[in-house]
C-alpha positions in Angstrom: 137.1 95.7 60.5 136.9 97.4 57.1 133.1 97.4 57.2 130.4 97.5 59.8 127.2 95.5 59.2 123.8 96.9 59.7 120.8 94.6 60.0 117.3 96.0 59.4 113.9 94.3 59.6 110.3 95.1 60.4 110.1 93.0 63.6 106.3 92.7 63.6 106.2 92.7 67.4 108.9 91.6 69.8 107.1 91.1 73.2 106.4 87.4 72.7 110.0 86.7 71.5 112.2 88.5 74.1 114.2 85.5 75.0 114.5 84.5 71.3 115.8 88.0 70.5 118.2 88.0 73.4 119.7 84.7 72.2 119.8 85.8 68.6 121.4 89.1 69.4 124.1 87.5 71.5 124.9 85.3 68.5 124.6 87.9 65.8 127.5 89.3 63.8 125.9 92.7 63.3 127.3 95.9 64.6 124.1 97.8 64.3 120.6 96.4 64.4 117.6 98.6 63.3 114.1 97.3 63.9 110.7 98.9 63.2 107.3 97.9 64.5 108.9 96.7 67.7 105.6 97.0 69.7 107.7 97.5 72.9 106.8 99.7 75.8 108.3 100.6 79.2 107.5 97.2 80.6 110.3 95.7 78.5 113.9 96.9 79.2 116.4 97.1 76.4 118.8 95.0 78.4 116.3 92.2 78.5 116.5 92.0 74.7 120.1 93.1 73.9 121.9 92.3 77.1 125.0 94.4 77.9 126.6 94.2 74.5 124.6 96.9 72.7 123.6 100.5 73.5 119.9 100.8 72.5 118.1 103.9 71.3 114.3 103.5 71.3 111.2 105.4 70.4 108.2 103.4 71.6 104.7 104.2 70.6 103.1 106.6 73.1 100.3 109.2 73.2 102.5 111.8 71.7 103.2 110.0 68.4 100.1 107.9 68.0 96.4 107.7 68.9 96.8 103.9 69.2 98.2 102.4 72.4 99.9 99.3 70.9 102.1 98.5 67.9 104.6 100.7 66.2 107.9 101.8 67.7 111.5 101.7 66.3 114.9 101.1 67.8 118.6 101.3 66.9 121.0 99.0 68.7 124.7 99.9 68.4 127.3 97.4 69.5 129.6 98.7 72.3 132.9 100.0 71.0 131.2 102.3 68.5 130.7 105.8 69.8 127.0 106.6 69.4 124.7 109.3 70.8 121.0 110.2 70.2 120.0 113.3 68.3 116.8 114.7 69.8 114.4 117.6 69.4 111.2 118.2 71.3 109.3 119.0 68.1 110.0 115.5 66.8 108.0 113.7 69.5 105.0 113.3 67.2 107.0 110.8 65.1 107.9 107.2 65.6 111.6 107.8 64.7 115.0 107.9 66.4 118.1 109.6 65.1 121.5 108.3 66.2 125.0 109.6 65.3 127.8 107.1 65.1 131.5 108.0 64.7 133.2 106.1 61.9 136.8 107.5 62.0 137.0 110.0 59.2 133.2 110.8 59.3 130.0 110.5 61.2 127.1 108.3 60.3 123.7 109.9 61.1 121.2 107.0 61.1 117.5 107.4 61.4 115.0 104.5 62.1 111.5 105.5 61.0 108.1 104.0 61.0 105.2 105.6 59.2 101.9 103.8 60.0 99.6 103.1 57.0 96.9 105.4 58.4 99.3 108.3 58.8 101.1 108.3 55.5 98.7 111.0 54.2 99.3 113.4 57.2 101.1 116.5 55.9 102.1 117.5 59.4 103.8 114.2 60.0 105.7 114.4 56.7 106.7 118.0 57.3 108.0 117.3 60.8 110.1 114.3 59.6 111.5 116.3 56.7 112.3 119.1 59.2 114.3 116.7 61.3 116.3 115.6 58.2 117.3 119.2 57.4 118.1 119.9 61.1 120.4 116.9 61.2 122.0 118.1 57.9 122.8 121.5 59.4 124.8 119.8 62.1 126.5 117.3 59.8 129.8 118.0 58.1 130.1 117.6 54.2 131.8 114.2 54.6 129.2 112.8 57.0 126.6 110.3 55.8 122.9 110.2 56.4 121.0 106.9 56.4 117.2 106.7 56.8 115.9 103.1 57.3 112.3 102.2 58.0 108.9 101.0 57.0 107.4 103.9 54.9 104.3 102.0 53.8 104.6 103.5 50.3 103.3 100.3 48.6 102.0 102.3 45.6 105.6 103.1 44.4 107.4 100.9 42.0 111.1 101.6 42.0 113.3 101.4 38.9 117.2 101.5 38.9 119.2 104.1 37.2 122.7 103.8 35.5 124.4 104.9 38.7 122.7 102.3 40.9 120.1 104.6 42.6 116.4 103.8 42.5 113.7 106.2 41.4 109.9 105.9 41.3 108.6 104.6 38.0 105.9 107.2 37.0 104.2 104.7 34.7 103.7 102.1 37.4 103.5 104.1 40.6 100.7 105.7 42.5 102.0 108.8 44.3 100.0 110.7 46.9 100.6 114.3 47.6 102.3 113.5 50.9 104.5 110.9 49.2 105.5 113.4 46.5 106.4 116.0 49.2 108.5 113.4 51.1 110.5 112.4 48.0 110.9 116.0 47.0 112.4 116.9 50.4 114.7 113.9 50.2 115.9 115.0 46.8 116.6 118.4 48.2 118.6 116.8 50.9 120.5 114.7 48.3 119.2 111.5 49.7 118.7 108.5 47.3 116.9 105.2 47.7 119.1 102.1 47.3 116.9 99.2 48.5 116.2 97.0 45.5 114.9 94.0 47.6 111.1 93.4 47.0 108.7 91.3 48.8 106.4 88.5 47.5 104.1 91.2 46.0 107.0 92.8 44.1 106.8 95.8 46.3 109.2 97.5 48.7 107.7 98.7 52.0 111.0 99.0 53.7 113.2 101.6 52.2 116.8 102.8 52.7 117.7 106.4 51.8 121.4 107.3 51.9 123.5 110.3 51.1 124.4 110.5 47.4 128.0 109.3 47.0 130.2 107.9 44.3 130.5 104.6 46.3 127.2 103.3 47.7 127.0 100.9 50.6 126.4 97.3 49.8 122.8 96.2 50.5 120.9 93.0 50.0 118.6 90.5 51.6 119.9 89.0 54.9 120.6 85.3 54.5 118.1 84.6 57.3 115.9 86.4 59.7 117.1 87.4 63.2 114.2 85.7 64.9 111.1 85.3 62.8 109.7 85.7 59.3 107.5 88.7 58.9 105.3 88.7 55.8 106.0 91.4 53.2 109.1 92.5 55.1 112.3 90.7 54.0 115.3 91.5 56.3 118.2 93.6 54.9 121.9 93.7 55.5 123.9 96.8 54.7 127.7 97.0 54.8 129.2 100.4 55.5 132.9 101.3 55.2 134.5 101.9 58.6 138.0 103.3 59.3 137.6 103.6 63.0 139.6 101.4 65.4 137.2 100.1 68.0 137.6 101.7 71.4 136.4 99.5 74.2 136.3 100.8 77.8 138.8 99.0 80.0 138.3 98.1 83.6 140.7 97.3 86.4 141.9 93.7 85.9 143.2 92.8 89.4 141.4 93.2 92.7 141.7 91.7 96.2 139.8 88.5 96.8 138.6 89.1 100.4 136.6 85.8 100.4 140.0 84.0 100.5 141.7 86.3 103.0 143.8 84.8 105.8 141.9 86.4 108.6 143.9 84.6 111.4 147.2 85.9 110.0 145.8 89.4 109.7 144.6 89.4 113.3 148.0 88.0 114.5 150.0 90.7 112.7 147.7 93.5 113.9 147.9 92.2 117.5 151.8 92.2 117.5 152.1 95.8 116.4 152.9 98.3 119.2 150.2 100.8 118.3 151.2 103.1 121.2 154.6 103.8 119.6 153.4 103.4 116.0 150.7 106.0 116.0 151.4 109.7 116.8 149.6 110.5 120.0 149.5 114.2 119.3 148.5 114.5 115.6 145.3 112.6 114.6 146.0 113.3 110.9 149.4 111.5 111.0 148.0 108.8 113.2 145.1 108.0 110.8 147.4 108.0 107.8 149.8 105.7 109.5 147.0 103.3 110.5 145.7 103.3 106.9 149.1 102.5 105.5 149.7 99.7 107.9 146.3 98.2 107.2 146.9 98.5 103.4 150.3 96.7 103.8 148.7 93.9 105.9 145.9 93.5 103.3 148.4 93.3 100.5 150.4 90.6 102.3 147.5 88.4 103.5 144.7 88.9 101.0 145.2 87.2 97.6 144.3 89.0 94.3 142.3 87.8 91.4 141.9 88.9 87.9 138.4 90.2 87.0 136.7 88.3 84.2 136.4 90.9 81.4 135.1 88.3 78.9 132.2 89.8 77.1 130.9 86.5 75.9 127.4 85.5 77.1 127.6 83.2 80.2 126.1 80.2 78.3 128.5 80.4 75.5 131.1 77.6 75.6 134.5 77.6 73.9 133.1 75.2 71.2 130.2 77.6 70.6 132.6 80.5 70.3 134.5 78.6 67.6 131.2 78.0 65.7 130.4 81.7 66.0 133.7 82.7 64.5 133.0 80.4 61.5 129.5 81.8 61.2 130.8 85.4 61.3 133.3 84.7 58.5 130.6 83.0 56.4 128.2 86.0 56.8 130.9 88.5 55.7 131.8 86.4 52.7 128.2 86.1 51.7 127.7 89.9 52.2 130.6 90.6 49.9 129.8 88.1 47.0 126.1 87.2 47.5 126.1 83.9 45.6 123.4 81.2 46.2 126.1 78.7 47.2 127.5 81.0 49.9 124.0 81.7 51.2 123.4 77.9 51.5 126.7 77.5 53.3 125.8 80.3 55.8 122.3 78.9 56.4 123.7 75.5 57.2 126.3 76.9 59.6 123.8 79.2 61.2 121.3 76.4 61.7 123.9 74.2 63.4 125.0 77.2 65.5 121.5 78.2 66.6 120.7 74.6 67.6 123.8 74.4 69.7 123.3 77.8 71.2 119.7 77.2 72.1 120.8 74.0 73.9 123.5 75.8 75.8 121.1 78.6 76.7 118.5 76.1 78.1 121.2 74.4 80.1 122.4 77.7 81.5 118.8 78.7 82.5 118.5 75.3 84.2 121.6 75.9 86.2 120.3 79.4 87.2 117.1 77.8 88.4 119.0 75.3 90.5 120.9 78.1 92.2 117.7 79.5 93.7 118.3 77.1 96.6 122.0 76.3 96.5 123.4 79.7 95.6 120.7 82.3 96.1 123.1 85.2 95.7 124.0 84.1 92.2 120.4 83.5 91.3 119.2 86.9 92.4 122.2 88.6 90.7 121.0 87.0 87.4 117.4 88.2 88.1 118.4 91.7 89.0 120.5 92.0 85.9 117.4 91.4 83.9 115.4 94.0 85.8 117.6 97.0 85.1 119.4 98.7 82.3 123.2 98.1 82.5 125.9 100.6 82.2 126.1 104.2 81.2 125.4 105.5 77.7 128.4 106.1 75.5 127.7 109.8 75.5 126.3 112.1 78.2 124.9 115.6 78.2 124.9 118.3 80.8 123.3 121.7 80.1 124.1 121.6 76.4 127.6 120.1 76.8 128.3 116.6 75.5 130.9 114.1 76.6 131.6 111.0 74.6 134.7 109.4 76.1 135.0 107.8 79.5 137.3 110.4 81.0 135.1 113.3 79.7 132.0 111.6 81.1 133.7 111.2 84.5 134.6 114.9 84.6 131.1 115.9 83.4 129.6 114.1 86.4 132.1 115.7 88.7 130.9 119.1 87.4 127.3 118.1 87.9 127.7 116.7 91.5 129.9 119.6 92.5 127.2 122.1 91.5 124.6 120.7 93.9 126.8 121.7 96.9 126.5 125.4 98.0 129.8 127.0 98.4 143.1 99.3 121.7 144.2 100.2 117.9 141.1 101.8 116.6 140.1 102.9 120.1 143.3 105.0 120.3 142.4 106.7 117.0 138.8 107.4 118.1 139.8 108.8 121.4 142.5 111.0 119.9 140.1 112.3 117.2 137.4 113.2 119.8 139.8 114.8 122.2 141.4 116.9 119.6 138.1 117.8 117.9 139.5 116.7 114.5 138.0 114.2 112.0 141.0 112.8 110.0 141.2 114.2 106.4 142.1 110.8 105.0 138.7 109.6 106.1 136.9 112.4 104.4 138.1 111.5 100.9 135.6 109.3 99.0 134.7 108.0 95.6 131.4 108.9 94.1 129.5 106.8 91.5 126.6 108.1 89.4 123.3 106.3 89.7 120.4 106.9 87.4 117.1 108.2 89.0 114.6 108.6 86.2 114.2 110.4 82.9 116.6 110.5 80.0 119.7 108.4 80.8 121.9 110.7 78.7 121.1 113.8 80.8 123.5 114.0 83.7 121.0 116.0 85.6 118.9 112.8 86.0 121.7 111.1 88.1 122.5 111.3 91.8 125.9 110.5 93.3 126.4 107.6 95.7 129.6 107.8 97.7 131.8 104.9 99.0 133.0 106.0 102.5 135.9 104.7 104.5 134.9 101.7 106.5 136.8 102.8 109.6 135.1 106.2 109.5 131.6 104.6 109.3 132.5 102.4 112.3 133.5 105.6 114.2 130.2 107.2 113.3 128.3 104.4 115.0 130.3 105.0 118.2 129.4 108.7 118.1 125.8 108.3 116.8 124.4 106.2 119.7 125.1 108.8 122.5 124.0 111.7 120.3 120.7 110.0 119.4 120.1 109.2 123.1 120.7 112.8 124.0 118.5 114.3 121.2 115.8 111.7 120.5 113.2 113.3 122.8 113.8 116.6 121.0 112.9 115.2 117.5 109.3 116.1 116.6 106.7 113.4 116.7 105.6 114.6 113.2 108.9 113.3 111.7 108.6 109.8 110.5 111.8 109.4 108.5 115.0 107.9 109.8 113.3 107.3 113.1 112.9 103.9 114.8 109.3 102.8 115.4 108.0 105.1 112.6 107.7 104.5 108.9 105.8 105.5 105.8 102.9 103.4 107.2 102.7 105.5 110.4 103.0 108.8 108.4 100.2 107.9 106.0 97.9 106.5 108.7 98.2 109.7 110.7 97.4 111.7 107.6 94.5 109.6 106.4 92.9 109.4 109.9 93.0 113.2 110.0 91.3 113.4 106.6 88.7 110.8 107.5 87.8 112.8 110.7 87.5 115.9 108.6 85.2 114.2 106.1 83.1 112.8 109.0 82.5 116.4 110.2 81.5 117.3 106.6 84.5 119.5 106.1 87.4 119.4 103.7 91.1 119.1 104.2 93.5 121.2 102.1 97.0 119.7 102.0 100.2 121.3 100.5 103.1 119.0 99.5 106.4 120.9 99.5 109.5 120.1 97.6 113.1 121.0 98.6 115.8 120.9 95.9 118.7 118.6 96.9 117.9 119.1 100.6 120.6 116.7 101.8 123.3 118.3 99.6 122.3 121.9 100.4 122.5 121.5 104.2 124.6 124.5 105.5 127.5 123.4 107.7 127.7 126.6 109.8 123.9 126.5 110.5 124.1 122.8 111.4 127.0 123.4 113.9 125.0 126.3 115.4 121.9 124.0 115.9 124.1 121.3 117.5 125.4 123.9 119.8 121.9 124.9 120.9 121.1 121.2 121.5 123.9 121.0 124.1 126.8 119.7 122.0 129.8 121.7 122.9 133.6 121.8 123.3 135.8 119.3 121.4 132.8 117.3 120.4 131.2 120.3 118.7 134.6 121.1 116.9 134.7 117.4 115.9 131.3 117.7 114.2 132.5 120.8 112.4 135.6 118.9 111.2 133.4 115.9 110.3 131.2 118.0 108.0 133.7 120.3 106.3 136.6 119.9 103.9 135.3 116.7 102.3 136.6 115.8 98.8 134.9 113.6 96.3 136.1 112.0 93.0 133.7 110.6 90.4 134.7 107.1 89.3 133.4 105.3 86.2 135.2 102.1 85.4 138.9 102.8 85.5 138.4 106.6 84.9 138.6 109.1 87.6 137.6 112.8 87.6 139.4 115.6 89.3 138.6 115.9 93.0 136.1 118.5 94.1 135.1 119.8 97.5 131.7 119.2 99.0 131.1 122.7 100.4 127.7 121.8 101.9 125.5 118.8 102.7 125.9 115.6 104.7 128.2 112.7 103.7 126.0 110.3 101.6 125.9 106.7 102.8 127.0 107.7 106.3 125.5 106.8 109.6 125.6 110.2 111.2 124.3 112.0 108.1 120.6 111.2 108.5 120.6 112.1 112.2 122.3 115.4 111.5 119.7 116.2 108.9 116.9 115.4 111.2 118.3 117.7 113.8 118.8 120.4 111.1 115.3 120.0 109.8 113.6 119.5 113.1 112.7 123.1 114.0 110.6 123.5 110.9 107.9 121.6 112.8 107.9 124.3 115.5 107.7 127.2 113.0 104.6 125.7 111.4 101.8 126.0 113.9 99.2 123.9 112.2 99.1 120.1 111.4 102.1 118.9 109.5 103.8 115.6 108.8 107.3 114.9 107.3 109.3 111.9 106.1 112.9 113.2 106.1 112.6 116.3 103.8 109.2 115.4 102.4 106.9 117.8 104.3 103.2 118.2 103.9 101.2 121.0 105.6 97.5 120.5 105.9 94.4 121.8 107.7 90.7 121.1 108.2 88.9 123.8 106.2 85.6 125.3 107.5 85.9 128.8 106.0 88.1 131.1 104.0 89.7 132.1 107.3 91.1 128.6 107.6 92.6 128.8 104.1 94.3 132.1 105.0 95.7 130.6 108.1 97.1 127.7 106.1 98.6 130.2 103.6 100.2 131.9 106.6 101.8 128.6 107.6 103.2 128.3 104.1 104.7 131.7 104.4 106.3 130.6 107.7 107.8 127.6 105.9 109.2 129.7 103.1 110.8 132.1 105.7 112.3 129.1 107.5 113.8 127.8 104.2 115.3 131.2 103.5 116.8 131.5 107.0 118.2 127.9 106.8 119.6 128.2 103.3 117.2 125.5 102.0 116.0 125.9 98.4 112.3 125.4 98.0 111.0 124.6 94.5 107.4 126.0 94.1 107.0 124.5 90.6 107.2 121.0 92.1 104.9 121.7 95.1 101.3 120.5 94.8 98.0 121.2 96.5 95.1 118.9 96.9 91.7 119.2 98.5 90.3 116.0 100.2 86.5 116.3 100.4 83.2 114.6 99.5 81.3 117.8 99.2 79.9 118.8 95.9 81.2 122.4 96.2 84.3 122.5 98.3 86.0 125.8 99.1 88.6 126.6 96.4 91.5 128.8 97.5 94.6 129.7 95.5 97.7 129.0 97.6 101.1 130.5 96.7 104.7 129.9 97.7 107.3 132.6 97.1 104.8 134.5 94.9 104.2 131.4 92.8 100.8 129.7 92.6 100.9 126.1 93.7 99.4 123.6 91.3 96.1 122.1 92.3 95.8 118.4 91.6 93.0 115.8 91.9 95.4 113.0 93.1 98.9 112.8 94.3 101.5 110.1 95.1 102.4 110.4 98.8 105.3 108.1 99.9 104.4 105.6 97.2 100.7 105.6 97.8 98.3 107.5 95.4 95.8 109.5 97.4 92.7 110.8 95.4 90.5 113.7 96.5 87.8 111.4 97.8 90.3 109.1 99.6 88.8 105.9 98.1 92.1 104.5 96.9 90.7 103.2 93.6 93.4 104.9 91.6 96.1 103.4 93.9 94.6 99.9 93.6 94.7 100.2 89.8 98.3 101.5 90.0 99.3 98.7 92.3 97.7 96.0 90.0 99.4 97.5 86.9 102.8 97.6 88.7 102.4 94.1 89.9 101.3 92.9 86.5 104.4 94.4 84.9 106.6 92.5 87.5 104.6 89.3 86.8 105.1 89.7 83.1 108.8 90.0 83.8 108.7 86.7 85.7 106.8 85.1 82.8 109.6 86.1 80.4 112.7 85.4 82.6 111.3 82.1 84.0 109.7 80.9 80.8 111.8 77.7 80.9 111.8 77.3 84.7 109.9 74.4 86.2 110.9 74.5 89.9 107.8 75.7 91.7 109.9 76.8 94.7 112.0 79.0 92.4 108.9 80.5 90.8 107.3 81.2 94.2 110.5 83.0 95.4 110.4 85.2 92.3 106.7 86.0 92.8 106.9 86.7 96.6 109.9 89.0 96.1 108.9 90.9 93.0 105.1 90.8 92.8 103.5 90.2 96.2 105.8 92.7 98.0 104.6 95.3 95.5 100.9 94.6 96.4 101.5 94.7 100.1 103.4 98.0 100.4 101.5 100.1 102.9 98.5 97.9 102.4 97.4 98.7 106.0 96.6 102.2 104.7 94.8 101.4 101.4 93.4 97.9 101.9 90.2 97.9 99.8 87.0 97.5 101.8 85.0 96.7 98.7 85.0 93.2 97.1 85.7 94.5 93.6 89.0 95.9 94.6 90.0 92.9 96.7 89.1 90.5 93.8 91.1 92.6 91.3 94.2 92.3 93.5 93.6 88.6 94.0 93.5 88.1 90.2 97.2 88.9 90.0 98.0 85.9 92.2 95.5 83.8 90.3 97.5 84.5 87.1 100.7 83.5 88.8 99.2 80.2 90.0 98.2 79.3 86.5 101.7 79.9 85.3 103.5 78.2 88.2 101.3 75.1 88.1 101.1 74.9 84.3 103.2 71.7 84.0 101.4 69.7 86.6 99.5 66.7 85.2 95.9 67.8 86.0 93.2 65.2 85.4 91.2 67.8 83.6 93.1 71.0 82.6 89.8 72.8 81.9 88.4 72.1 85.4 91.1 73.0 87.9 90.8 72.8 91.7 89.5 75.9 93.4 91.8 78.9 93.8 92.1 78.3 97.5 93.1 74.7 97.0 95.8 75.7 94.5 97.1 78.3 97.0 97.4 75.6 99.6 99.2 73.3 97.2 102.3 75.6 97.1 101.7 77.1 100.6 100.5 80.5 99.5 98.1 82.5 101.6 95.3 84.5 100.1 96.3 88.1 99.6 93.2 89.4 101.6 94.2 87.1 104.4 97.7 88.4 104.5 96.5 92.0 104.5 94.2 91.3 107.5 97.0 89.6 109.4 99.4 92.5 108.7 96.8 95.0 109.9 96.2 93.1 113.1 99.9 92.8 113.7 100.3 96.5 113.2 97.8 97.3 116.0 99.6 94.7 118.2 102.9 96.5 117.5 101.3 99.9 118.5 100.0 98.5 121.8 103.3 96.8 122.6 105.4 99.9 121.8 107.2 98.5 118.7 105.5 101.3 116.7 106.4 104.6 118.3 103.6 106.9 117.2 101.6 108.6 120.0 99.0 110.1 117.6 98.0 106.6 116.5 98.1 105.1 120.0 95.7 107.8 121.3 93.1 106.8 118.7 93.1 103.2 120.0 90.7 102.6 123.0 91.0 99.5 125.1 87.7 98.0 126.1 88.1 97.8 129.8 85.0 96.3 131.5 84.2 96.1 135.2 83.7 92.3 135.0 84.7 89.6 132.6 82.2 88.8 129.7 82.2 85.7 127.5 82.2 87.6 124.2 84.0 90.9 125.0 86.5 92.3 122.5 89.8 94.0 123.4 89.3 97.3 121.5 86.2 99.6 121.8 85.2 101.0 118.4 83.0 104.2 118.1 79.8 104.3 116.1 79.9 106.0 112.7 77.2 107.5 110.5 79.1 107.2 107.2 80.7 104.2 105.4 83.9 106.0 104.7 84.4 106.6 108.4 83.3 103.0 109.2 85.8 101.6 106.7 88.6 104.1 107.6 92.1 102.6 107.7 92.8 102.8 111.4 89.2 101.8 112.4 89.4 98.9 109.9 92.6 97.7 111.5 91.1 97.7 115.0 88.1 95.8 113.7 90.3 93.1 112.2 92.3 93.0 115.4 89.2 92.3 117.4 88.3 89.3 115.2 91.7 87.6 115.6 
């Protein structure tokens, strides 16, 4: 295309129109969409609004850029195929703006979306910061590059008059200019930026302005023929046409794959059974034998598994071929109107657009209805649709790593390879397995794997915020299961009881119950508990192979089996794969194979002896270790500090990297003046906090869980809001209930045995989330009196939902039953449960004997409360 089209509008809030925007965006002919006053926050993902066809750059309102909690916000959405990247600077965080650079062949377009609230237009600091960002961008731009600044400036006092060259300037006789407005315009003039928006609102004013680089040929700008979604008073939408000489570069993906769902399994089994594996496989060389087996298996798969072409169609799933034809006509009408801008062409476009929107809305509703029906018939397809709405799709078009930027797929692939490599410190199958174990060699072809980057948290464009997930050979994983069971049987009794990760019968529940019971006992004794939460950097990737083999040797693994483990861990090669691009292979010089069966067990054995180095109380979940102690005096604090030093020495000896900056310390106490001691790790003072998230549960210094209840309710409300948006047109109560139980109720029941509120206020707040869901789910029932609904309990029974407090009590009672029956393997919890054994049978005897307590927090402790509920069942 010779031009790219930019759509701009002050959106006036998007939260209530997410589905409308998604439908409009999928139908739009615009290459770039710029919106101000979005009113979005972290609860609304960009993919929910723009799907997978745009890369979205957002700056939502937050405490850094506004004292207000709602409103504001800007975004720039760039259609895929245009190479775009964000331009950022920490000093710009006080602004509601976002800068994006977009490659246009012979030049780069630097586009800024800006919103200046009416109450901040007079702030000199805000204006200076924005102008500073303009000059910073100019310093990086080439002379031929263009700058565009689009946004709502709220400069209603300025009346613009045209000049002979088409630029607009303030009319001094009809304008009211504040000092900050003068400073802003002066800086724009110094940056050779001119205002080109001549479109005025009903008050003959221009609130939305467009400043561009001064050129001989200005971009075409005018009123959009119609709004994207809704009419916003005083803010007419704009369309800007910018010349583009860049051929669109879309990322290509593999077109043909095996369709294993249609494989001829009988023929595959017959072919494999007729092969003389004894003569086919080399009985002396495991490397050649494994390669031969892999080649034979690949040949059989190619012969008996059909292939299919992947659907690379980028059209929305509800768009029919007829709708696509209408969209083509609509796009042509828009471009013709943008070029000539006559009233007749606008009328033609509006008519075509109206017909298209009506047809598109009908197709979208039909599509959502089909998705709703799949909840029972094809649940996999239904949940695929739901999960696509819950997460951002794809990788950004440009990535950064330590100041280096990659903007094409192959460069991004190699950039991730650099990042992942830096975290490492320098009768058929039976024959293969037996030969591998007897020779002490794990085949090299099974140690080559593909790695895929997965976003953890933080900026998506920073490669440091990604972790690698490997796809291992299926045969090697099967082999690992064969080896793991006897190794686990041999070593299970050696694994510390304080390790609750990757261990059957233990979980985050058992870890937190042990910890909170210790704290409650300390509070009951009117003492405090100091706890230090440690942090290891990339512990699974930093595991030293030589040390791991030495520890296995001390555990009794020897001979060929020990050599086999050495071969299993070393000489592994990884390749980062993104789409159809592959990086250069790199060696994993340390760490355990990710996604393997043996890896977690090897890590537990490697990490296990840290529990014997630390003499005091400690608990761990995989590599998450906390060290704590009941504090009666300064001497106890010094003893705890000594245990921290032991931990640091162990990390040094075992080549583990401890990160003191991410370690935290918290004092659990109800005393008015607890003992305050400064703990340090590697000569770095550990931060003292008033609350901490421990395995997903927020623990506060008084252990009342009020903060966690609020956190849980907020998280559940966000998930419930997602359901309200994605299921707005759903009417099947079974489908809505499935969404609620999977996304919302599961959130409110995570580790609820630990934090279940004993006070009515907290229990009612949690129950209110389910009340809101019931109102939504039953909104279409023909109630006799909609203002006088049946009781909450009756409505729960109507769709077979239990009260949340009832479910928490049942789960707590079942947990005690699991402990007594051995399904929960935690001796420290079992020893706190006392069976009520009486010399003779009594009519009203209870199974568990509970001690007497002098304080409420001891009486309502998690473990005691669970036993009390168990007695009432």
